[in-house]
C-alpha positions in Angstrom: 16.8 -6.5 21.7 18.1 -9.9 20.7 19.2 -10.1 17.1 18.3 -12.7 14.5 19.5 -13.7 11.0 16.1 -14.0 9.4 12.7 -12.3 9.5 9.2 -13.6 9.4 6.4 -11.7 7.6 2.7 -12.3 6.9 0.6 -10.5 4.3 -3.1 -10.8 5.4 -5.1 -10.2 2.2 -8.7 -10.4 1.4 -8.4 -13.6 -0.7 -5.1 -15.1 0.5 -2.6 -15.1 3.4 1.1 -15.3 2.5 3.9 -16.0 5.0 7.6 -15.7 4.2 11.0 -16.1 5.7 13.4 -13.4 4.6 17.1 -13.2 5.3 19.0 -10.1 6.4 19.8 -9.2 2.8 16.1 -9.0 1.9 16.1 -12.4 0.0 12.8 -14.3 0.6 14.0 -17.9 1.1 10.7 -19.6 1.9 7.0 -18.9 1.3 3.7 -20.5 2.3 0.2 -19.5 1.3 -3.4 -20.4 2.1 -6.8 -18.9 1.2 -8.1 -16.3 3.7 -10.9 -17.9 5.7 -14.3 -16.2 4.9 -16.1 -14.3 7.6 -14.3 -16.1 10.5 -11.9 -14.1 12.6 -10.9 -17.1 14.7 -10.1 -19.2 11.6 -8.0 -16.3 10.3 -5.9 -16.3 13.5 -5.5 -20.0 13.3 -4.4 -19.9 9.6 -1.7 -17.3 10.4 -0.4 -19.4 13.3 -0.3 -22.5 11.1 1.6 -20.8 8.3 4.2 -19.5 10.7 4.7 -22.8 12.3 4.9 -24.5 8.9 7.7 -22.3 7.8 9.6 -22.6 11.0 9.3 -26.4 10.8 10.4 -26.5 7.1 13.4 -24.3 7.7 14.5 -25.6 11.0 14.5 -22.1 12.4 13.8 -21.5 16.1 10.1 -21.4 17.0 8.2 -18.3 18.1 10.3 -15.8 16.2 8.9 -12.3 16.0 6.2 -11.8 13.4 5.5 -8.7 11.3 2.1 -8.6 9.7 0.7 -6.5 6.8 -3.0 -5.8 7.1 -5.7 -4.0 5.0 -6.4 -1.6 7.9 -4.8 -0.4 11.1 -5.4 -0.7 14.9 -6.8 2.4 16.6 -4.2 4.0 18.9 -7.0 4.7 21.3 -8.7 1.3 21.6 -6.4 -1.2 19.8 -9.3 -2.3 17.7 -8.9 -2.7 13.9 -10.5 -0.1 11.7 -10.8 0.7 8.0 -10.4 -2.9 6.9 -12.1 -4.0 3.6 -11.8 -7.5 5.1 -14.7 -6.7 7.4 -14.2 -9.6 9.7 -11.2 -7.8 11.1 -12.9 -4.5 12.0 -13.5 -4.1 15.7 -11.0 -6.9 16.6 -7.9 -6.7 18.7 -5.8 -8.3 16.0 -2.4 -7.4 17.4 -3.1 -8.7 20.9 -5.0 -11.7 19.7 -2.2 -12.7 17.4 0.4 -12.4 20.1 -1.8 -14.7 22.3 -2.6 -17.2 19.5 0.9 -17.4 18.0 2.7 -17.0 21.3 5.2 -14.5 19.9 5.8 -10.7 19.6 3.9 -9.1 16.7 4.3 -5.8 14.9 1.6 -4.6 12.6 1.3 -2.1 9.7 -1.1 -1.5 6.9 -0.4 -2.5 3.3 0.7 1.0 2.1 3.1 1.3 5.0 4.5 -2.1 4.2 4.9 -1.2 0.5 6.8 2.0 1.5 9.0 0.1 4.0 9.8 -2.7 1.5 10.7 -0.3 -1.3 12.7 2.0 0.9 14.7 -0.8 2.5 15.9 -2.6 -0.6 13.7 -1.7 -3.6 13.2 1.3 -5.8 13.8 3.7 -2.9 16.8 2.1 -1.4 19.0 5.1 -2.2 16.5 7.8 -1.1 16.4 9.5 2.3 12.6 10.1 2.0 10.1 7.8 0.3 6.3 8.2 -0.2 4.8 4.9 -1.0 1.6 5.0 -3.0 -1.0 2.2 -3.5 -3.4 2.8 -6.3 -5.6 -0.2 -6.8 -8.9 -1.3 -5.2 -8.3 1.6 -2.8 -5.8 4.4 -2.5 -3.3 4.5 0.4 0.1 5.8 1.3 3.1 5.3 3.6 6.1 7.4 4.5 9.6 6.3 5.2 12.3 8.7 6.4 15.9 7.6 6.4 14.8 3.9 6.6 12.3 4.4 9.4 8.5 4.1 8.9 6.7 7.2 10.0 3.8 6.3 12.3 2.2 9.3 13.9 0.0 9.5 17.1 -3.2 8.9 15.1 -1.8 5.9 13.1 -2.8 7.5 9.8 0.5 8.7 8.4 0.3 8.8 4.6 -3.5 8.4 4.3 -3.7 10.8 1.4 -6.5 8.8 -0.2 -9.0 10.2 2.2 -8.1 13.8 1.6 -10.5 15.5 -0.8 -9.6 15.9 -4.4 -8.8 19.6 -4.8 -11.8 21.7 -5.7 -10.1 23.5 -8.5 -9.6 20.2 -10.3 -13.2 19.1 -9.7 -14.3 22.5 -11.1 -12.7 21.7 -14.5 -14.0 18.1 -15.0 -15.6 17.2 -18.4 -19.4 17.8 -18.3 -20.1 14.0 -18.6 -18.5 13.4 -15.2 -20.5 13.7 -12.0 -18.8 16.3 -9.8 -19.6 14.5 -6.6 -18.7 11.0 -5.4 -19.5 9.5 -2.0 -16.6 7.6 -0.4 -17.2 4.5 1.8 -15.7 6.5 4.7 -18.8 8.8 4.5 -17.1 11.8 3.0 -17.5 13.3 -0.5 -14.9 13.3 -3.2 -12.0 11.6 -1.4 -9.0 11.1 -3.7 -9.7 7.4 -3.5 -13.1 7.9 -5.3 -11.3 9.3 -8.3 -7.9 7.5 -8.4 -8.8 3.9 -7.3 -9.4 1.2 -9.9 -13.2 1.5 -9.4 -12.9 5.3 -9.6 -11.1 5.2 -12.9 -13.6 2.6 -14.2 -16.5 4.9 -13.2 -14.9 7.9 -14.9 -14.4 5.9 -18.1 -18.0 4.6 -18.1 -19.4 8.1 -17.6 -17.2 9.6 -20.3 -17.5 6.9 -22.9 -20.4 4.6 -21.9 -18.5 1.3 -21.7 -16.7 -0.6 -19.0 -13.0 -1.0 -18.7 -10.4 -3.2 -16.9 -7.0 -2.4 -15.5 -5.6 -5.0 -17.9 -7.0 -3.1 -20.9 -5.6 0.2 -19.6 -2.1 -1.3 -19.2 -1.8 -1.7 -22.9 0.8 0.5 -24.5 -1.5 1.5 -27.4 -5.1 1.8 -26.2 -7.8 3.3 -28.3 -8.8 7.0 -28.2 -11.3 6.6 -25.5 -8.8 4.8 -23.3 -6.2 7.4 -23.9 -8.6 10.1 -23.0 -9.5 8.4 -19.7 -5.8 7.8 -18.9 -4.9 11.4 -19.7 -7.6 12.7 -17.3 -6.5 10.1 -14.7 -2.8 11.2 -15.0 -3.7 14.8 -14.5 -5.9 14.1 -11.4 -3.1 11.8 -10.0 -0.5 14.6 -10.5 -2.9 17.1 -8.8 -3.4 14.9 -5.8 0.3 14.1 -5.5 1.1 17.8 -5.8 -0.4 18.3 -2.3 1.8 15.5 -1.0 5.0 16.9 -2.5 4.2 20.4 -1.3 3.8 19.0 2.3 6.5 16.3 2.5 8.9 17.1 -0.4 10.0 13.4 -0.8 12.9 12.4 -2.9 10.9 9.5 -4.4 7.3 8.5 -4.9 7.1 4.7 -5.4 3.9 3.3 -6.8 2.2 -0.1 -6.2 -1.2 -1.6 -6.8 -2.9 -2.6 -10.0 -2.9 0.9 -11.6 0.8 1.3 -11.0 1.3 -1.1 -13.9 0.1 1.5 -16.4 3.3 2.5 -18.3 2.0 5.9 -19.5 1.7 7.2 -16.0 5.5 7.3 -15.6 5.8 9.3 -18.8 3.0 11.8 -18.2 2.7 12.3 -14.4 6.2 13.7 -13.7 5.8 16.6 -16.1 2.2 17.3 -14.9 3.4 17.2 -11.3 5.9 19.9 -11.9 3.1 22.3 -12.7 1.3 21.6 -9.4 4.1 22.5 -7.0 5.0 25.7 -5.1 8.5 25.5 -6.6 10.4 26.4 -9.8 11.7 22.8 -10.1 10.4 19.2 -9.4 13.2 16.8 -8.5 10.9 14.2 -6.9 11.1 11.0 -8.9 8.2 8.6 -9.6 9.1 4.9 -9.9 7.1 1.7 -9.9 7.6 -0.7 -7.0 10.5 -3.0 -7.6 9.1 -5.9 -5.6 5.5 -5.7 -6.9 3.0 -8.0 -5.2 5.7 -9.2 -2.7 5.9 -5.7 -1.1 3.3 -6.6 1.5 5.0 -9.6 3.0 8.5 -8.2 2.6 7.5 -4.9 4.3 5.9 -6.9 7.1 9.1 -8.8 7.6 11.1 -5.5 7.6 9.0 -4.3 10.5 11.6 -6.2 12.6 14.7 -4.9 10.7 16.1 -3.5 14.0 16.6 -7.1 15.2 18.6 -8.2 12.2 22.1 -9.3 13.0 24.7 -7.1 11.3 26.9 -10.2 10.8 24.2 -12.2 9.0 
């Protein structure tokens, strides 16, 4: 495959679309953004095309360079149709094929958790690790797996989707009495990890326990009140329980966390010790770090989808 000296990535979010040019060293040299068109698939395709063409024009780079795109869902390996997108205008659409036609260029696609994992494993918190499990804990809960620099994408295109495994029954059996022991997930199942560990899940737990609402910003404070500390302590233990299943299965060197809840400092103090108690091992050497590139992980990971085309001399 022809090599290049720079990469093009797009992060297709629910409220904004960001495009970026990144060089072979992982430095983002140019960015462009626009609001995500509401409820119009055709306008979304056009917006992506226009951002790519704008960056190519501004930088003087050759037109029609390959595009990597970060999406909130993934295409079905059976039909090619998008699924599991909270940007509902994308569901049921042939996004990959339509982008290749609309933008007249080759396209690779991955979901936001895969892009986080690839970005951080390439030149972020996991750059020195052979195996990285990337975690998103925010509006939803997702995951991605990178082994020796390569994104793991299985035959069902669901690698890393730990958020839709059930929270272990033994943890649910020991919940405080104020918490409802059953939560319905949007996917139709009961008690998915996402229903407990997402931002809305944490907010619901806090409200049931203490009777008041909460924001991620409030929880990110270093010295919250007793009620906040109690909610965070419960959350940390449930997070460690859920991650324990991941570590028992994958045994990654590093877990890297992104999303709004990854900004809570106490998680990095409490979860590692709790995780060690959940494993089928006498030791826990898996590290847990926050994402180095933060909100840029989506667009950077999208660009890195074409890393095999980067010129070694660039």
